[in-house]
N, C-alpha and C positions, 0 to 999 in steps of 0.2 A: 640642137635642143641643148638647155642650161643645165649644167650640174651641180644639185641641188646635195647638202646632205639630209638623205633621206633614207633610213634604215627600214627597209619592206619587211614587214613582218607578212608569214601568209595569210590569208586569208582563213585559212586550215591551221589553228594551232597544231604544229610540228611536236608540240613538246608533248603534246597528250594523246591517248589511243584512238586511234582514227576507225572508224567505222561507216563503209559509206552500203550505202544501198543502191542497187543497181539489177536492172527489168529494162524489160520492152516498155512502148508508152499503156497509160492505163490499167495496170496490173495491180496498182494498189501501192504503189512507193512514196507517196504522200501521205497518204492513209496511214501507212505504217510509221513515217515521220513524226507525223502528228502524233499519234497517239504513243510512241514513247517517249517525247519529249514533254506532252502535257500540255500543248498548248495548239492553237491553228496558226502555226508559224508558215506551213508551205500552205500554196492554193489547193483546193481538191475540187473537181468537178469530174463529169462524163467526159468531157469533150477528151479526147488523146492530144497527148503533145502540151498539156498547159505547163508545168514543168519543164525549162526552156535552161536555165542557169543555174549551177549548185549550189546548194544553200544548204549552210554550215551552221550547227548551233551546238552550244555547248552543251550537252547532257550530263547527268549526275544518275549515273550508274552506282546504285549502291555507295548513295552518296560520295564515289568517287567519278572526276571529272574526264569525262569523254568528249571528244567530237565526235559528232553524230551529223551528216553526210546524207541530203534528199538528191539525187542525180538528176540529171533531164533521160528522155527515153528512149533506147536507142532502136532507132530501125538499119532497114537493110540499104536505103537509101545513098551513095556515094556522092551527092554533090547538092547542094542549097544549104538553110536553116536546121534540117534535120540533120544531114550529114557534120555541120558544126556542131548539134547539140551530141549526137554519139561522141564524135571524136573528144569532147570534155570529157562526159562521161566516164568514156573506156581508160580516158589518162589518170581515172582515180585509183583504179586495180593497183598497179605499183606501188604507191605510195600507203595502200589501205592496212591494217593492224587486223580487219576482220573485214570480210566480205558478205552483206548479205541478198544472195541473187535471189530475187526474187520470179517466181511463175505465177498463173492462174491454173487452179483444178479441173475448170472448167475446158480447156483447151492449149492445145500448144503450137506456137507460131514459126515462123521463119524466123522471126526476129530471137523467140529462143532456142532457135537451132545455131546460132550464127553465136549468140551471147555463148554458149554450153564451148563451142570452141576456142571462143577468147578466155573462155576461165578457166580454161586446161591446167596451165604454167601455174595456177595461184588456190590448186586444187587443197592445200591443209589450211588454209587461211579462209574455205568458202562455208556459211550454212546456206543450204539450200531451204528459201524460206516459201510454203505452199500455201498461195493467198485463198479466200475463198472458201474455206472449209467450214459453211455453216449449219452441215448436221451430221450423222451416223454416215450415214452414204457415200457421203463426199470423204469424210473422213477415211475409209475404209480404202479411198481412190490415192492413198496417199502414198500407200505402200511401195505402187508404181513408180515413185520416182527415185528409190533407192537404186533403179537398174542404172542411174547416168553416174553410180562411183561415189557419189557424196559419204561421206562416213555421217554427217550432219545433215538431217531433213527433217525439218517441223514443220507440220499441219497448223494455220494460224486463218485468224479472220481480224484483220486487222479493224475492219469497221464496228465488231462486235465485242474487241479485247478478249478473244479465245486463243488460249496458249500464249501469250503475251508475256506472262510470269515465266514460262519454262521458256520460250525466247531469252529472259532477259539473264536465266541461270546458265546457258548456253554463253551467250556471248562472257559473262563475269570469269566461267572456265576457262575460257581458253586465251582471255587474259590477263589469269591468275591473278586479280582482285581481288581486296576487303570490302567486306561490308564495314564503311563506316559511322560513327555517332554523328562528325563533326563534319559539318559543309565547308568545304571551303568557297571563300568570299573571293569573287570575281575584282580586277582590281580595277581602277575607275578610268576611266579615258574622257577624254572630248570627242562628244558625237556627233559626227559630223555628214547631215542629210546635206545627199544633192537631186534637188526636186529642176522640173520644167518640164517644158512641152517636149514632146518626141523626137529625138533625133536635133537634139539641141548642143549632145559631145557629154551627156553624163557618165556613159559607160565608158568613154573615152579614159574621162578624167579619173574616173576610178581605176581602170587598170590602171595608169599611169604612179598614180598615188603608192597602189599597195604593191607594185612588180608584177603584178601576176594577171593573167588574163581571167578574173572571176566572171565578170558581164560578158557576154557576146557582143560584139559590135556588129552594127548591120546596117545597111539602106533601108531596111523594112521597119517602119514608125512600127513601134510597139514590141517589137521585140524583148525587151527587158520587161517582164510580169511581177515576180517576185521581189521582194527588197531585199537586193546582194549588200552582204555583207565582207567588211574589211578592214585589215590592222596595218598602221606604219608606225613608224618612229621619226620624228624632225627635231631635232635640237633638244632633244633627250624628253620626249612628251609623248606621250602614246596618242593615237588618234584612233578610232573607227569609223570607218566611213560607210556609209547607207546609202546604195545606189537605188534609186526608187524608178518607177514606171512613169513612163512620161502623159502627164492628165492633159486629157484633150477633153472638149467641149458636148456635154452631152448627147447631143445630139447626134455625133460621131461615136459616140460608145455603143455599139452593137451585140457585141459579146459579153455574154455573162459573166465571164472570163476576166474580161477587161475592165467588167462594174467592182470586181474584186480587190484588182490590183489598185486602180484610182481609190480606193477606199483603205489599201493599208497603206499605199502613198503617203495619205492625209494621215493616218495613225503616227505617220514615221514620224511626223512633224513633234508630235507629244513626246517622242523618245529621245529625238535628239537634244543639241545646246545648239552648234549654229546652223544655218540653213545654206544652202549654197544657192542660188535662185539661178539655174543657168539660160542668158540670152545669146542667141545667135545673132550676131549683127548684121546676117546678109538678109536674115527673115523678117529684125524686127520685132516688136511686142502684138500681144495677142491679148484681147482680152481676161482667157484663160490665165494670163501671168497676173493679171492683176487682184483675179482671185485668192492665187495660191499667194500675193503677198498679206490680202487681207487676211487670210487664216494665220498666215505666219507672226503679224503682226495681233493678232486678239489669241495669241498663244505665249507672247512674248517673249519670243526664242530671237537669237540674233538671228541678223540675216545679213550676207555679203550679195549685189548684184554681179554677175559675175558674165562678163563680157564678151563669149567665147568666139574661135575663128579669128582671131584679128588677123590670123597670116593672112585668109581670103579677101582682106582688103584692096582694093583697086589701085591706094597710094596718093591720091588726090590731095592737098594740102587741109589741115585743118577736120576731114573725115571723123577721124575717131572722137574727136572732140564735139563735132558737131552730133551723134550718134549720145553721147553722156548726155548734153544740153536734152535732146528728145526724152530720153529714160526719164531724166529729174522728170521734167514736165507731167510725165505720163504715169507715172509714178510718186506723186505726194503723197502717198501714203508711207513712201520712205525715203523722206528727206534727209532721216538720219542715217540710213545708210552707208555702209562705202562700196563704191564701185571699183572694180577691179579687171581691168581686161585681159586674155591671156588668149594662149592657145593650147591646146588639150594633147591636140595631135602632133604639135612641135615642142610643147615641153615651155613655151614662153612663158616667161612672169607669176612660174607657178610657185617657186620662193617666196614674192613680195603676196603672193595670196595666202599661204601658211602664216605669212607674218600675219597678216590682218585678222586672222581666223584665231589666235592667239589672244591679239589683242581686243579682238570682242568678247572671246570667252572669259579675260581677265572681269573686262567689264559686267559680263552677267554674274558675276559671283563675288563682287565689290560690295561689301556693308559700312553704311555710314552711321555712325552713333548719333542718337537722338538730339543728343546736346548740340552737335554741331548741325543738322536740320532747321533746328529754333532759333540758334543764331543765327543762320544763311537765312532762313523766313524770316527776320526783322528787316533785314537789310532790305530782302524783296520787296515787301509789304511800304515802309520807306520810301522806296524807288518809283515803288507804282502799286495806289492805293488800288484793293478789289473796288470795281464801279458798285455806284447806287442802286437800289432796286426800289420797286412803290413800296416796299413796308421799312424805308433806310439804308442804311452801310450793309453791305456785305462784309464778315468780317472773318480774314482766316487766324484760329487764335494759336494752335501749335501745329505737331507733326512729327511723323516717326516711319522709316520705311520696317516695311511688314515682311517680307520675304525678299530674296535675291534668285534670280535664275527660275523665275521672273523677277524682274525689278521693280515692285512693285511699295508704294509711299501712301500712306493714311492722314490725311488733315483732317483736323475736327474742325468745323468753323460754325459762327452762329444758327445759318440759315440753310441746308442743303434747298431745299426748293428753288430752282430757276436759276441754279447757280450759273455764273455765265462762263460758257463755254472758252469764252476768249482769255478769262483769267487763269484756267485749267492750262489751256496752252501755255499760258504765258510763265506757271510754275511749273511748267515739264522741260521749258526751255533752258529757263535759271536751275533746273536741277541738272541735265546735261552738262551745261559750260560750267557751274562752280564743284560738281562733284565730280567730273571725269566720265563719265554716262556718254559721252557726242553719239559710239556707234550701235547704238543697243535703243528699242523702245521701253520708256518707261511708263508704266502705267499709276496713275492715280486715283484714289477711292476718298470720298467724302463722307463725314460722318457730324453727325448734328450734334454739339456739347448736349448732354443731359443735363436741366437744370433739377433743383431740389423739386420734386413732389408736391410740397407744402408750402412751395413759395407760387404765387399768380406774376406777373407784370409792374405789380401793384401794391404787393407785398403778401403779408399772410393770407390765406385766405380764411373765408370767416367763420367757418367749423373749428379754424385751432385756434380763433382768438377766442369763442366760447371754450373752448376744450381749460384754456389756461384761468379762463374766466373762473370757471367750478374748480380746477387745482387749486386757484390764492382762496376761496371760499371754505374751501375743504381746509385747507391748514389754518385758517384762522378760529374752524370752530374748535368747540373744549375737545374734544376728545382726541384732537387732532394733536394738541398742545400738551395734555398729557403724553401723546406716545413719544413727544418731545422731534416731531420728524421738522419742525418749523426750526430748530436748531442743529440741525444735521444737512447741511444741503450734501454733503459727500453721499447722502441714503439714496441710491436712484433707483433700487428694487422697489422701494416704498413709495418712492415719488411717481415711479412707472405706472405702479397699483392705482394710483388716486387717478392716474389722467386716463386709464383704462378704464376706470367706472366712470369718469367723465365723458368719454366720446360715448360708451353704450346708455348712459342716460339723455345725450343728443340724438342718437339715431333712434333710441325707443319714443322718444318726443317728435322725429321727427316723421315716423311712419303711424304715429296714432294721430296727427296732425293732416296726414293722406289718406286718412278714413275718411 
């Protein structure tokens, strides 16, 4: 494995107080998590075991930043995926400042009993949260939970918001935090989304970059469901990694939970700066990869095609070159995107990948002066004029860059209708070549230059000619000469009144003719 100057930052910010939500499956952890942070970050579903990986989120508790973590449900099983989920959840206990241990007021299970034993060393920092207390009768049952020896026992309803304020006050008191008026800003980082089909190595790469097992790695397709987050620093720049659920064809998405996972993964594209589209070199490409690519380009995001698992290649001559050529052939929409072969498992070529991410991000945030755009436009149109249409030549008059990240340009033309797509592609290639946008998608919008409303192609409209005639006639009248308007060309107000009167006369005349 190559040595990289990567300073891993925990996916869970250790500089902030850490509050973890622990409990068996389907006890309401994700519902409480979403309720506290004020948004649907974790997937909630009646199906037990929906949450698998710990989900950290920056939470403003009394406007004080706190890291809140939703964990996977702890089960008694000692093997398989459930065991991996349980072990990862239990690993949060020692590092947490406060543990929100959730139980269901309606029943106590074997998993609850096991967790009670696991939590004995951490009694001082535990808040026993009894969930699903939806009425007075159930509220009376909360008193029974004091028998477990915890000083802090609260009855809540995460679904309805009952008892949440008291819970927040309890946490504030335990952390000795004060309510502040100013909300601290999060530092800006490069947001890196890792996307692709299931089992292409997304979680392996995420864990490698962050230096922590924030995503469970398994041979079972679709292990990752929520969007997992982690951070690291490379060459002085901070990165946030978003590991997403693998996107499969709709025909293969049978679970409601996976449906929501896929939608969340798609929304992650909007949140990211650069997308790493992971491709298994041994499996090749699928139609789903193309659909993901279209989504990325449509949103103007930077994208890098990552050819993973090069350590598994057979070693035949030109094997990797042939794969690259095939990818280029099957991805014409991403002809600008860099191709980066890596091995996430072995750590091969990771430094080159991160250097490319930096270059792509820099291009996404580049701004070109309007004067430079128009100077370049003169050269482009001189080298290759816009083609002629049925109504004459198309003309590109001037342009400007209207946004960065995504990079968009606006060009004013003489006619928008049926403007040749080939010439738009020509201008995109010129922009990439001349302005250094070689690795990113560039969007071009066209707008038709507005003409003077009082003019048509043959000159002034008939009504305006009539107005001028009446105004000149009024200037020559005896009453107007006495007022001195004809000798005061700067008197715009009086002349404007004359023009308005003239228009009224013409309008009334046309209405009479129409009767």
